[in-house]
Backbone as a ProteinNet text record, in pm:
[ID]
protein_1_A
[PRIMARY]
XXXXXXXXXXXXXXXXXXXXXXXXXXXXXXXXXXXXXXXXXXXXXXXXXXXXXXXXXXXXXXXXXXXXXXXXXXXXXXXXXXXXXXXXXXXXXXXXXXXXXXXXXXXXXXXXXXXXXXXXXXXXXXXXXXXXXXXXXXXXXXXXXXXXXXXXXXXXXXXXXXXXXXXXXXXXXXXXXXXXXXXXXXXXXXXXXXXXXXXXXXXXXXXXXXXXXXXXXXXXXXXXXXXXXXXXXXXXXXXXXXXXXXXXXXXXXXXXXXXXXXXXXXXXXXXXXXXXXXXXXXXXXXXXXXXXXXXXXXXXXXX
[TERTIARY]
2910.2	2769.7	2702.6	2733.1	2669.8	2704.8	2832.9	2873	2804.5	2789.1	2722.7	2577	2510.6	2371	2358.9	2447.7	2437.5	2461.5	2554.7	2592.6	2507.4	2449.5	2362.6	2222.5	2164.6	2041.4	1918.6	1822.4	1687.9	1597.8	1519.4	1423.4	1297	1260.1	1139.4	1035.8	922.9	810.7	716.9	661.1	575.3	655	778	869.3	828.1	743.7	697.4	561.5	509.9	385.3	407.8	301.1	310.4	394.7	352.5	420.5	559.1	567.1	696.5	793.1	740.9	825.6	879.8	795.2	839.3	946	929.4	1029	1160.4	1150.9	1272	1349.7	1281	1348.9	1410.7	1339.1	1393.3	1517.6	1518.4	1636.9	1754.4	1728	1835.3	1894.8	1811.4	1860.1	1954.2	1941.9	2028	2147.7	2166.1	2279.6	2259.5	2137.2	2106.5	2083	2151.7	2130.5	1988.7	1923.7	1785.4	1775.2	1706.9	1670.4	1519.6	1478.6	1336.6	1273.9	1168.5	1094.6	996.3	1012.9	926.9	880.7	763	715.5	782.6	799.8	856.6	973.5	1097.3	1213.3	1224	1151.4	1161	1053.3	966.3	861.4	923.1	856.5	911.2	938.6	849.3	871	993.7	1012.6	1130.1	1257.7	1254.8	1373.4	1408.3	1306	1331.3	1401.9	1362.9	1430.3	1573.3	1591	1726	1816.7	1762.6	1840.8	1883.4	1805.4	1840.1	1939.2	1966	2064.5	2010.4	1881.6	1823.7	1861.6	1877.5	1893.1	1753.3	1727.6	1596.9	1600.7	1498.2	1485.5	1342.8	1330.1	1198.4	1134.8	1009.2	942.1	793.6	722.6	577.3	537.9	452.3	413.3	330.1	285.7	216.9	314.4	439.6	541.9	643.7	629.1	714.3	860.8	887.9	1027	1096.4	1027.5	1086.9	1109.1	1021.5	1037.9	1158.1	1178	1295.6	1424	1427.1	1545.8	1563.6	1455	1463.5	1509.6	1472.1	1506.8	1648.9	1711	1844.6	1945.4	2010.7	2118.4	2075.7	1946	1903.7	1900.6	1911.3	1911.3	1773.9	1681.6	1547.9	1453.7	1324.6	1220.8	1118.8	1080.9	966	850.9	741.1	629.7	511.1	461	344.8	263.8	185.8	103.2	-3.1	-12.6	-106.4	-250.4	-340.7	-483.8	-545.9	-620.8	-685.4	-835.9	-908.9	-1054	-1090.4	-1001.5	-1027.7	-1008.4	-920	-892.7	-963	-1037.4	-1115.9	-1216.9	-1223.8	-1316.6	-1258.6	-1134	-1066.3	-958.7	-893	-785.2	-648	-643.5	-516.2	-418.6	-464.9	-374.9	-320.4	-406	-365.3	-261.5	-284.2	-191.8	-56.9	-58.9	66.9	146.2	75.4	144.2	207.5	135	187.7	307	298.5	410.4	537.5	525.4	643.3	701.4	616.3	665.3	739.3	682.2	743.5	878.2	882	1006.5	1116.3	1079.7	1178.7	1232.7	1145.7	1189.9	1280.5	1243.3	1324	1460.8	1467	1594.8	1677.9	1621.4	1695.1	1703.9	1607	1606.8	1577.5	1662	1641.6	1533.4	1504.3	1412	1301.2	1179.6	1063.7	979.1	954.8	869.2	751.4	632.1	510.2	420.2	357.8	261.5	120.9	32.4	-103.9	-198.9	-290.6	-384.8	-430.6	-456.4	-498.1	-625.4	-622.6	-741.9	-759.7	-676.2	-691	-670.7	-750.1	-737.8	-844.1	-802.5	-897.9	-980.2	-922.6	-999.1	-1125.3	-1110.6	-1226.6	-1318	-1259.5	-1341.2	-1430.4	-1388.7	-1466.8	-1552.1	-1552.9	-1622.8	-1771.6	-1853.4	-1996.3	-2017.8	-2109.3	-2141.8	-2064.7	-1955.7	-1873.3	-1950.8	-2006.5	-2076.1	-2199.6	-2254.8	-2372	-2334.6	-2205.9	-2160.3	-2180.5	-2183.2	-2208	-2086.6	-1967.5	-1845.1	-1783.5	-1678.4	-1614.7	-1521.7	-1579.2	-1502.7	-1385.9	-1408	-1302.4	-1180.4	-1203.7	-1094	-1013.3	-1084.1	-1014.9	-945.1	-1008.6	-946.2	-826.8	-829.5	-712.1	-593	-618.3	-512.2	-459.7	-552	-513	-439.1	-476.7	-411	-265.6	-236.5	-97	-16.4	-76.2	-8.4	27.5	-65.7	-40.7	72.5	77.3	186.2	321.7	326.8	452.8	494.1	399	429.6	481.5	422.1	448.5	556.6	613.7	707.9	842.8	876.7	1005.4	1119.1	1087.3	1194.1	1268.3	1394.2	1473	1416.3	1367.1	1303.9	1186.9	1074.5	960	888.4	827.1	751.5	628.3	517.6	396.8	357.8	356.7	309.2	161.5	82.5	-61.8	-105.8	-77.3	-107	-255.7	-289.3	-427	-460.4	-558.2	-609.4	-502.6	-466.4	-361.8	-406.2	-321.2	-347.7	-355.8	-277.6	-275.2	-408.3	-499.2	-633.4	-706.3	-657.6	-719.1	-652.3	-558.9	-498.8	-591.2	-632.1	-720.7	-641.3	-698	-832.6	-845.9	-962.1	-986.4	-1135.5	-1167.4	-1307.5	-1370.4	-1291	-1343.3	-1402.5	-1376.9	-1424.6	-1528.8	-1619.6	-1721.5	-1655.4	-1699.7	-1646.7	-1495.9	-1441.2	-1299.8	-1205.2	-1240.3	-1148.2	-1211.1	-1338.9	-1405.4	-1356.6	-1401.4	-1363.3	-1448.6	-1565.3	-1657.3	-1626.9	-1610.5	-1592.8	-1720.2	-1705.1	-1819.8	-1791.8	-1840.3	-1815.3	-1917.3	-1941.3	-2035.1	-1969.2	-1841.6	-1778.9	-1850	-1894.4	-1974.6	-1887.2	-1943.5	-1864.9	-1798.6	-1864	-1809.7	-1719.9	-1709.1	-1625.5	-1479.1	-1413.3	-1270.7	-1190.5	-1101.6	-1019.5	-875.4	-817.3	-674.5	-600.9	-509	-443.4	-293.6	-237	-92	-43.9	66.8	129.5	210.7	205.1	277.5	426.5	479.1	621.5	655	563.7	587.9	583.8	505.1	509.1	647.1	700.4	835.1	939.6	927.3	1022	1010.7	887.9	867	922.5	896.7	949.1	1100.4	1160.9	1307.4	1364.5	1302.2	1349.5	1346	1237.2	1226.1	1330.5	1352.7	1447.9	1592.3	1620	1756.2	1781.2	1678.6	1693.7	1609.8	1648.2	1564.6	1538.4	1635.4	1614.5	1514.4	1525.3	1434.2	1290.5	1271.7	1137.1	1088.2	1162.5	1120.1	989.1	893.2	760.8	675.4	716.2	635.9	523.4	401.6	286.6	237.1	274.6	262.5	137.9	40.1	-74.5	-23.3	-24.5	51.6	-39.3	-36.6	-111.7	-29.6	-44.4	24	-64.1	-196.5	-292.1	-431.6	-519.1	-659.4	-744.1	-828.2	-908.4	-1048.7	-1146.5	-1279.5	-1280.3	-1380.6	-1394.1	-1417.2	-1481.8	-1500.3	-1365.4	-1275.3	-1140.9	-1062.3	-1075.7	-1005.1	-1049.3	-1180	-1232	-1180.1	-1178.4	-1130.3	-983.3	-901.4	-758	-732.7	-803.4	-788.5	-829.8	-938.9	-985.2	-882.9	-820.6	-720	-594.6	-553.2	-428.3	-444.6	-563.1	-583.5	-667.7	-712.1	-794.8	-921.9	-986.8	-1114.1	-1211.6	-1333.8	-1433.6	-1492.1	-1418.2	-1462.6	-1584.1	-1601.7	-1711.6	-1706.3	-1747.2	-1756.5	-1881.4	-1869.9	-1983.9	-2084.7	-2204	-2305.4	-2407.4	-2364.2	-2452.5	-2474.8	-2582.1	-2616.6	-2538.1	-2527.7	-2463.7	-2531	-2663.7	-2736.1	-2698.9	-2685	-2645.3	-2503.4	-2415.2	-2276.5	-2269.6	-2343.8	-2345.7	-2401.7	-2505.4	-2566	-2469.9	-2376	-2278.5	-2151.3	-2152.6	-2042	-1935.9	-1954.7	-1854.2	-1856	-1739.8	-1735.5	-1797.7	-1877.5	-1942.8	-1847.1	-1727.7	-1630.5	-1589.6	-1578.7	-1543.4	-1656.6	-1779.6	-1894.8	-1898.8	-1882.3	-1886.3	-1770.7	-1653.6	-1537	-1560.2	-1618.9	-1642.8	-1753.9	-1855.7	-1958.3	-1895	-1800.8	-1733.6	-1650.8	-1584.2	-1508.5	-1601.2	-1718.9	-1815.3	-1852.4	-1871.6	-1924.7	-1818.1	-1706.2	-1604.6	-1478.2	-1436.5	-1315.5	-1188.2	-1080.1	-948	-878.5	-802.4	-731.2	-600	-558.9	-427.9	-424.9	-318.7	-293.1	-145.7	-107.9	32.8	125.7	70	154.9	251.7	207.7	296.3	415.7	390.7	500.8	597.2	541.7	628.5	713	656.6	732.1	850.7	845.4	955.5	1048.2	1022.5	1108.3	1087.9	970.7	945.9	892.5	935	884.8	742.1	660.5	522.2	488.3	403.6	360.5	216.2	189	50.6	-20.6	-153.2	-231	-216.9	-207.3	-191.1	-61.8	46.5	175.4	166.8	104.6	90.2	7.8	-105.3	-195.2	-123.6	-46.6	27.4	135.7	191.9	300.1	250.6	121.1	67.2	-29.5	-33.8	-123.3	-92.8	-198	-180.8	-164.5
706.3	678.9	609.1	651.2	591.3	444.5	408.1	269.2	184.3	239.7	166.4	139.6	239.8	223.4	116.5	116	22.5	-121.4	-143.8	-279.6	-338.4	-256.3	-306.1	-321.2	-440.3	-464	-394.3	-374.2	-331.6	-453	-481.5	-591.2	-541.5	-607.2	-570.5	-680.4	-644.2	-735.9	-721.1	-832.1	-828	-812	-859.7	-834.8	-904.7	-1007.2	-1072.3	-1018.7	-916.6	-853.7	-724.8	-648.3	-526.8	-419.7	-374.5	-262.4	-301.8	-412.3	-456.6	-488.2	-548.6	-579.2	-453.9	-351.1	-225.3	-158.8	-164.1	-106.2	-183.9	-316.6	-398.3	-370.4	-363	-338.7	-198.8	-99.9	36.4	44.7	-25.1	-25.4	-96.4	-211.2	-286.4	-207.2	-132.5	-51.6	58.6	96.1	200.4	143.8	12.8	-49.1	-78.1	-67.1	-94.4	-243.9	-302.6	-443.4	-464.3	-569.1	-599	-740.8	-752.2	-883	-897	-992.4	-1007.8	-1116.4	-1078.5	-1175.7	-1248.6	-1381.2	-1460.2	-1585.8	-1631.4	-1758.1	-1876.7	-1864.9	-1975.2	-1923.5	-1949.7	-1901.4	-1958.4	-2067.2	-2131.1	-2082.9	-1994.3	-1943.8	-1860.5	-1850.8	-1771.5	-1626.7	-1565.8	-1427.5	-1411.9	-1504.2	-1499.1	-1520.8	-1615.4	-1643.2	-1525.8	-1454.2	-1336.2	-1227.8	-1210.7	-1113.6	-1157	-1284.5	-1336	-1309.9	-1326.4	-1301.8	-1156.2	-1065.3	-923.3	-886.7	-982.3	-957.6	-955.2	-982.3	-980.2	-1105.9	-1088.4	-1201	-1247.4	-1376.7	-1428.9	-1484	-1451.3	-1507.6	-1557.4	-1681.3	-1739.5	-1682.8	-1642.5	-1588.3	-1573.7	-1549.5	-1536.9	-1431.4	-1337.9	-1230.7	-1280.9	-1405	-1464.7	-1535.8	-1551	-1623.7	-1523.7	-1484.5	-1379.4	-1420.2	-1549.4	-1594.6	-1573.1	-1602.8	-1584.4	-1436	-1350.1	-1205.9	-1152.2	-1200.4	-1155.5	-1193.1	-1311.8	-1354.2	-1269.1	-1240.4	-1161.3	-1018.9	-963.7	-825.1	-810.4	-919.8	-912.1	-856.9	-748.7	-694.1	-605.5	-572.7	-483.2	-339.7	-243.3	-103.2	-39.4	-108.9	-54.2	-166.2	-140.8	-235	-161.9	-225.8	-178.7	-272	-216.6	-294.8	-293.7	-414.3	-428.3	-549.3	-538.1	-652.3	-679.9	-803	-831.2	-837.9	-797.6	-809.7	-875.1	-982.8	-1055.1	-1056.4	-1098.4	-1110.7	-1208.9	-1307.3	-1406.6	-1349.3	-1249.6	-1195.6	-1063.2	-1008.6	-887.6	-916	-826	-844.2	-917	-965.7	-1031.6	-939	-983.2	-904.5	-943.5	-1020.2	-1071.6	-960.1	-858.4	-750.7	-676.3	-646.6	-574.7	-655.7	-785.6	-871.5	-879.1	-895.6	-905.5	-775.2	-662.3	-533.9	-515.4	-552	-539.8	-632.9	-753.8	-848.4	-791.6	-728.9	-677.1	-556.5	-466	-350.6	-398.7	-494.3	-544.4	-611.9	-693	-762.5	-663.8	-559.9	-459.4	-384.2	-349.7	-279.5	-369.1	-493.4	-585.7	-608.1	-600.8	-619.8	-491.8	-380	-253.5	-189.2	-217	-156.6	-7.5	79.6	223.7	287.5	229.8	295.2	200.3	255.6	175	255.4	198.9	261.5	168.4	219.8	139.3	192.5	103.5	146.1	110.4	209.9	195.1	220.7	316.1	347.8	492.4	556.4	695.6	714.1	812.5	848.7	780.2	680.7	611.3	709.6	695	783.9	892.1	1013.7	1122.9	1156.6	1144.1	1177.1	1091.5	959.9	872.2	890.1	907.8	921.3	1045.4	1146.8	1269.9	1273.7	1165.1	1163.4	1135.9	1185.4	1153.3	1002.5	954.2	812.2	731.6	788.6	712.5	683.4	787.8	770.5	682	681	596.7	451.5	422.9	286.7	238.3	332.6	292.9	228.1	259	209.4	99	37.9	-75.1	-21.4	6	65.9	-24.4	-154.2	-247.4	-234.5	-228.8	-215.3	-88.9	25.1	152.6	163.4	110.8	118.7	24.4	-87	-174.5	-101.8	-32.1	46	153.5	227.7	337.3	287.1	170.2	119.4	83.3	29.2	-2.7	126.1	225.4	355.1	409.9	399.7	450.4	374.1	243.1	163.7	210.3	239.3	285.1	420.4	512.7	644.6	636.1	546.6	544.3	446.6	372.2	266.1	318.2	440.5	497.1	470	443.7	427.1	559.5	551.4	673	749.6	675.7	737.6	650.5	714.7	639.5	721.4	649.5	710.8	624.6	689.8	617.6	663.2	570.6	598	562	648.9	626.8	635.9	530.5	535.3	535.2	601.6	610	488.2	502.7	394.8	354.7	227.7	182.3	195.6	253.2	251.2	107.1	19.7	-121.6	-192.1	-131.9	-189.8	-195.5	-116.8	-116.1	-214.9	-294.2	-397.9	-519.8	-562.9	-678.9	-808.7	-913.6	-922.2	-834.7	-771.9	-678.9	-674.3	-660.4	-648.7	-519	-428.3	-302.3	-316.8	-431.5	-451.9	-563.2	-551.5	-654.8	-789.5	-890.1	-1026.3	-1032.8	-928.8	-928.2	-888.2	-923.4	-899	-819.8	-781.4	-710.1	-566.7	-500.6	-361.4	-263.8	-308.3	-217.8	-213	-91.2	-76	-116.8	-188.5	-232.7	-202.9	-89.3	-51.8	51.3	56.1	155.1	291.9	302.6	434.2	518.1	637	719.5	796.1	833	905.1	1031.9	1102.2	1227.8	1210.3	1087.5	1064.5	1088	1168	1195.5	1090.6	1023.5	918	967.3	957	982	854.2	865.1	749	749	629.2	617.2	491.1	501.7	385.3	311.4	178.8	99.4	129.2	151.9	185.2	310.7	406	528.9	504.9	405.9	367.3	311.5	231.9	178.8	288.3	389.1	500.3	578.4	598.8	671.7	593.3	462.5	379.7	378.3	364.4	364.1	498.1	607	740.3	758	713.5	725.9	640.8	520.1	429.8	477.5	549.6	597.8	737.5	804.6	939	947.7	871.8	863.1	996.3	1086	1214.4	1300.9	1303.1	1382.6	1335.5	1204.1	1147.5	1110.9	1150.1	1119.6	1190.4	1115.3	1163.2	1208.7	1175.2	1208.9	1106.5	1154.7	1070.5	1116.4	1041.1	1085.9	1031.2	1120.2	1087.3	1087.6	969.9	950.3	931.2	1029.4	1021.6	1084.8	1029.8	1086.2	1177	1155.8	1236	1212.3	1312.4	1299.4	1317.7	1218.3	1220.8	1169.1	1217.5	1159	1026.1	944.9	819.4	843.8	953.8	988.5	1009.5	1082.8	1105.1	975.4	892.5	763.7	677.6	671.6	591.7	644.2	775.6	835.2	801	814.2	787.2	640.2	551.1	408.3	377.6	438.6	415	456.6	574	623.2	536.6	493.1	416.5	272.9	215.1	74	50.6	159.7	148.1	66.5	99.4	37.1	148.2	111.5	210	167.2	189.8	137.7	209.4	338.8	420	431.4	544.8	564.3	493.6	414.1	334.9	418.5	365.6	428.2	320.7	227.7	119	124.3	63.9	65.3	-43.4	-30.9	-137.7	-273.1	-273.6	-398.3	-461.8	-378.8	-430.5	-485.5	-416	-462.4	-596.7	-610.5	-737.8	-849.7	-818.9	-919.6	-964.9	-876.1	-910.1	-971.7	-997.3	-1072.3	-991.4	-860.3	-781.5	-816.9	-842.5	-876.1	-764.7	-799.6	-698.6	-597.4	-642.5	-549.7	-442.1	-479.3	-382.1	-282.2	-333.4	-245.5	-137.6	-177.7	-81.1	18.4	-30.7	57.1	161.7	121	214.9	313.6	268.2	361.1	468	425.9	519.2	620.8	574.3	667.1	768.1	723.7	816.3	928.4	895.8	992	1062.6	995.2	1049.1	1091.8	1010.5	1042.1	1010.9	1073.2	1052.6	1187.1	1205.9	1332.5	1341.7	1234.2	1231.7	1322.1	1402.1	1486.2	1473.3	1508.4	1497.2	1597.5	1703.2	1812.5	1771.4	1687.2	1651.6	1571.1	1474.9	1395.8	1483.9	1577.7	1667.3	1755	1796.1	1880.5	1806.5	1673.9	1591.9	1545.1	1591.5	1557.2	1416.8	1359.8	1222.8	1220.4	1122.9	1111.9	1058.9	1110.1	1067.2	1036.6	937.4	896.5	940.2	1013	1050	930.7	932.7	815.9	787.2	890.2	868.7	794.3	836	768.3	623.8	603.2	466.8	380.6	433.4	357.1	313	403.2	368.1	265.8	269.1	175.1	32.1	15.2	-120.4	-154.9	-73.8	-99.7	-235.2	-306.7	-435.4	-547.2
656.3	685.5	568.7	445.7	328.4	316.3	335.8	325.1	429.7	551.9	657.9	621.6	567.1	528.3	419.8	323.9	213.2	257	351.7	387.7	499	585	690.6	633.1	639.6	564.7	621.8	533.9	568.4	554.8	658.4	650.4	580.7	472.2	397.5	414.4	474	491.5	371.7	327.4	208.7	81.4	82.4	-29.3	-157.7	-149.3	-271.9	-316	-244.5	-282.2	-358.6	-376.8	-456.9	-388.5	-271.1	-207.1	-157.4	-82.9	-33.9	-145.9	-253.1	-367.8	-433.1	-444.9	-505.2	-419.6	-287.2	-197	-206.4	-204.2	-211.7	-339.9	-452.6	-579.9	-584.1	-528.3	-527.3	-440.8	-327.5	-240.8	-308.1	-366	-432	-547.4	-618.8	-730.7	-682.9	-555	-498.3	-423.2	-428.2	-362.8	-215.5	-167.1	-27.3	-6.8	90	121.8	172.6	123.6	158.3	213.1	324.6	380	361.3	283.2	250.3	336.8	409.9	489.8	398.8	388.2	299.9	372.2	335.4	391.6	324.4	191.8	114	31.1	74.6	-0.8	-141.3	-168.9	-300.2	-397.1	-352.8	-441.6	-553.2	-668.4	-779.6	-740.7	-662.2	-620.8	-534.8	-441.1	-354	-434.1	-525.7	-606.1	-697.4	-745.4	-828.1	-747.9	-622.9	-536.4	-507.7	-484.1	-458.7	-578.1	-698.3	-819.6	-830.5	-769.5	-771	-660.7	-570.7	-466	-325.2	-307.8	-173.3	-96.3	33.8	125.5	166.2	158.7	195.1	336.8	414.9	548.7	565.5	609.1	627.6	754.9	744.9	862.2	839.2	948.8	945	1047.6	1008.3	1098.3	1216.7	1210.8	1324.3	1418.8	1376.1	1451.9	1506.1	1632.6	1688.9	1695.9	1717.1	1722.9	1589.4	1478.8	1346.7	1317.7	1371.3	1350	1426.1	1547.5	1623.4	1550.9	1494.9	1419.4	1294.7	1226	1102.9	1130.6	1246.2	1280.4	1334.2	1370.7	1431	1331.3	1367.1	1285.6	1171.2	1158.8	1051.5	1103.5	1013.2	1053.7	1040.3	969.2	949.3	909	929.2	889.3	803.3	692.8	615.9	647.5	699	751.5	656.4	624.7	536.3	580.9	690.6	732.1	626.1	577	468.2	516.2	429.6	454.7	332.8	354.1	244.6	267.2	164.7	178.9	289.8	313	416.9	556.8	571.9	705.6	733.4	634.8	659	770.4	867	977.5	1096.3	1082.9	1193.7	1249.7	1355.8	1415.6	1362.4	1252.9	1202.7	1168	1096.7	1056.2	1177.9	1272.9	1393	1471.6	1484.8	1558.1	1488.3	1355.7	1281.4	1288.5	1276.9	1288.9	1424.4	1530.4	1666.2	1687.7	1633.1	1645.8	1585	1469	1400.7	1473.6	1519.6	1595.9	1720.3	1790.5	1913.4	1884.2	1779.7	1746	1707.8	1632.3	1591.4	1712.4	1806.8	1927.2	2011.6	2028.4	2108.6	2046.6	1912.7	1843	1836.8	1885.1	1883.2	1746.6	1659.2	1525.1	1539	1482.5	1502.7	1415.7	1299.3	1205.2	1164.2	1153	1116.6	1018.9	900.5	799.9	776.2	798.9	789.5	679.9	604.7	504.1	550.2	545	592.7	476.7	490.7	382.8	398.2	287.3	289.5	371.5	460.9	536	668.7	701	828.9	943.9	1047.9	1163.1	1164.2	1194.6	1216	1092.6	972.8	852.9	845	863.3	856.2	977.2	1095	1216.1	1211.8	1137.9	1126	999.8	923.5	794.9	813	719.4	721.8	718.5	801.3	803.7	906.2	962	1057.5	1186.3	1245.9	1373.9	1359.5	1239.5	1215	1186.1	1178	1153.5	1012.3	917.1	778.3	713.5	764.1	702	786.8	735.6	804.4	913.1	1029.2	1139	1179.8	1181.7	1222.5	1131.1	1000.9	905.3	932.9	945.1	960.9	1096.5	1200.8	1332.6	1344.4	1271.2	1268.1	1207.4	1095.9	1032.7	1128.3	1190.5	1278.8	1401.4	1452.1	1572.6	1546.6	1428.4	1396.1	1378.8	1313.6	1301.9	1439.6	1534.4	1669.3	1736.8	1716.7	1773.2	1720	1590.9	1530.1	1589.5	1602	1657.9	1801.3	1878.7	2022.4	2065.2	1970.4	2007.1	2053.7	2014.9	2055.2	1959.7	1833.6	1734.1	1716.7	1688.1	1663.3	1543.8	1446.6	1329.7	1286.2	1255.3	1204.2	1096.7	1005.7	895.9	869.1	838	797.7	657.5	564.4	429.1	421.8	357.5	350.3	203.6	126.6	-17.2	-47	-156.9	-203.3	-290.1	-377.8	-462.6	-564.9	-568.5	-660.3	-805.8	-888.5	-1032.1	-1081.7	-1019.3	-1059.6	-1037.1	-962.7	-949.4	-1083.7	-1180.6	-1313.6	-1409.9	-1359.9	-1443.5	-1442.9	-1560.8	-1570.6	-1560.6	-1497	-1439.6	-1314.5	-1303.6	-1194.2	-1164.6	-1036.2	-995.6	-1044.4	-1100.6	-1152.3	-1292.2	-1357	-1493.8	-1499.3	-1593.6	-1612	-1637.2	-1562.4	-1574	-1547.6	-1488	-1451.3	-1563	-1687.3	-1798.6	-1912.9	-1898.8	-2006.8	-2021.9	-2127.4	-2151.5	-2070.4	-2026.2	-1956.9	-1807.9	-1754.6	-1611.9	-1539.2	-1428	-1349.6	-1202.6	-1155.1	-1016.7	-973	-842.3	-789.8	-775.1	-807.2	-812.8	-919	-882.2	-971	-1070.3	-1185.9	-1286.7	-1233.5	-1139.8	-1089.3	-967.6	-915.6	-797.3	-830.2	-746.9	-764.4	-687.8	-757.7	-699.4	-688.4	-568.8	-551.4	-590	-685.3	-745.4	-718.1	-703.4	-687.1	-757.9	-828.6	-891	-785.2	-786.7	-687.2	-692.6	-811.2	-823.4	-741.9	-737.7	-662.1	-511.6	-468.2	-326.6	-294.5	-386.2	-367.7	-358.4	-444.6	-441.9	-311	-263.1	-138.1	-20	-18	89.9	92.8	-25.3	-32.3	10.7	-32.4	6.1	156.8	220.9	365.8	436.7	387.5	451.2	435.6	329.2	304.4	360	405.5	463.6	591.5	694.2	814.3	883.1	884.4	951.7	875.9	744.5	662.8	676.5	689.8	690.4	830.7	933.2	1070.3	1102.9	1152.8	1191.3	1072.2	952.9	835.5	820.3	809.3	777.9	640.5	540.5	402	333.9	313.8	229.2	84.7	22.9	-100.5	-221.7	-311.8	-437.3	-548.6	-668.7	-783.5	-865.6	-854.7	-931.5	-875.5	-894	-856.5	-981.7	-1011.4	-1133.2	-1105	-1180.9	-1173.5	-1248	-1219.9	-1293.2	-1441.6	-1475.3	-1616.9	-1684.2	-1617.7	-1672.5	-1680.1	-1577.3	-1575.9	-1693.8	-1717.2	-1828.7	-1962.4	-1977.6	-2102.9	-2126	-2022.5	-2036.3	-2065.8	-1997.4	-2025.8	-2169.2	-2214.7	-2351	-2454.2	-2433.1	-2526.8	-2525.4	-2406	-2393.6	-2442.4	-2420.9	-2449.8	-2574.5	-2638	-2757.4	-2730.7	-2618.5	-2582.1	-2546	-2511.7	-2469.4	-2334.9	-2225	-2096.1	-2038.4	-2066.7	-2015.6	-1863.1	-1812.7	-1668.4	-1617.8	-1513.5	-1467.9	-1390.7	-1378.1	-1293.7	-1258	-1171.6	-1132.2	-981.4	-937.2	-795.2	-721.6	-588.3	-510.1	-532.4	-543.4	-564.2	-697.9	-801.7	-933	-928.8	-857.7	-846.9	-775.4	-666.1	-593.3	-680.8	-757	-844	-952.7	-991.1	-1095	-1037.7	-905.9	-847.5	-777.2	-759.4	-689.3	-540.3	-477.9	-335.9	-251.4	-150.2	-66.6	-5	33.9	93.7	-5.6	-134.5	-237.4	-256.9	-257.2	-277.5	-169.9	-45	65.4	55.4	18.3	4.6	-103.7	-216	-324.8	-290.7	-217	-169.4	-79.9	2.4	91.8	14.2	-91	-174.8	-242.1	-282.9	-342.9	-246.6	-120.6	-24.5	58	82.7	173	98.7	3	-72.8	3	-40.5	17.9	33.3	142.2	160.5	83.7	17.1	-47.9	-171.5	-181.4	-297.9	-334.5	-457.4	-496.6	-428.2	-370.4	-322.5	-212	-117.6	-7.5	-58	-147.1	-201.8	-280.3	-357.1	-434.2	-342.3	-229.7	-137.1	-77	-79.5	-28.1	-139.9	-261.2	-374.3	-427.9	-403.8	-448.4	-591.1	-671.9	-809.2	-809.4	-900.8	-911.8	-1057.1	-1076.4	-1209.4	-1230.4	-1339.4	-1368.1	-1431.4	-1426.1	-1467.4	-1616.4	-1698.6	-1842.5	-1871.1	-1809	-1828.4	-1783.8	-1666.4	-1615.9	-1711.7	-1759.1	-1845.5	-1974.4	-2032.1	-2154.3	-2124.1	-2002	-1968.5	-1955.5	-1926.5	-1909.9	-2023.8	-2127	-2239.7	-2301.1	-2332.6	-2396	-2297.2
[MASK]
+++++++++++++++++++++++++++++++++++++++++++++++++++++++++++++++++++++++++++++++++++++++++++++++++++++++++++++++++++++++++++++++++++++++++++++++++++++++++++++++++++++++++++++++++++++++++++++++++++++++++++++++++++++++++++++++++++++++++++++++++++++++++++++++++++++++++++++++++++++++++++++++++++++++++++++++

């Protein structure tokens, strides 16, 4: 069984991005054959994966024919429909997710691992402000609808990863810092707001673990966090690791918008202030997954 798993490829979507790239590298490090879905096989990211041993296949989540070809002969799919500032508010993510689920089913792929976002579904629907329409209902329902498609598709094994706030969001340039690269944090996240944090590398480890142990992770919907910290604690840890004084922010949404923060980010951070995230480290630990604490992460990217 082990040899079969290693030689039959796993299709990784978003392999040149953060989450898909982390999953692809974690699988390759374990000797698992990887087929990476890429738009441009000649891009530096694609070529870097090829150098690690990945098979490159050209495809587009909007092109169902290319997805059927990419899914042919794979034993599992890692799903990561991209969402950009340009496609926020559109149905692009929902359509791409549905296209991939359909292509995988038509190709007879037995296992499907999808990455979504912490809190999608009932947690957000029951949160303060939801019924009043204060939050981006379209964004959250798009995420939840793809999760539902994965659950109901009839795969022999399926898993949904729901990662929390990326630690990598604090890597400059970042919308969390003044002018993108300054030492001062600039966000409407309040000093006392507790943020559930996850390192992208740990998402890769979780995805690889699920793909390599389909029975163990079947029907698992994993709220994924490595640590929960207030913004005050985050600022202190960043200051110690980077030898700066970022300070915990306390600015209004209007001030953030005036300083150039994208409106979608402002609303998302307001929601974190009031609603938070259900992700905690305990579920990942119960599954034996490795987790990185924020201090370790901060020192690893210092400088």
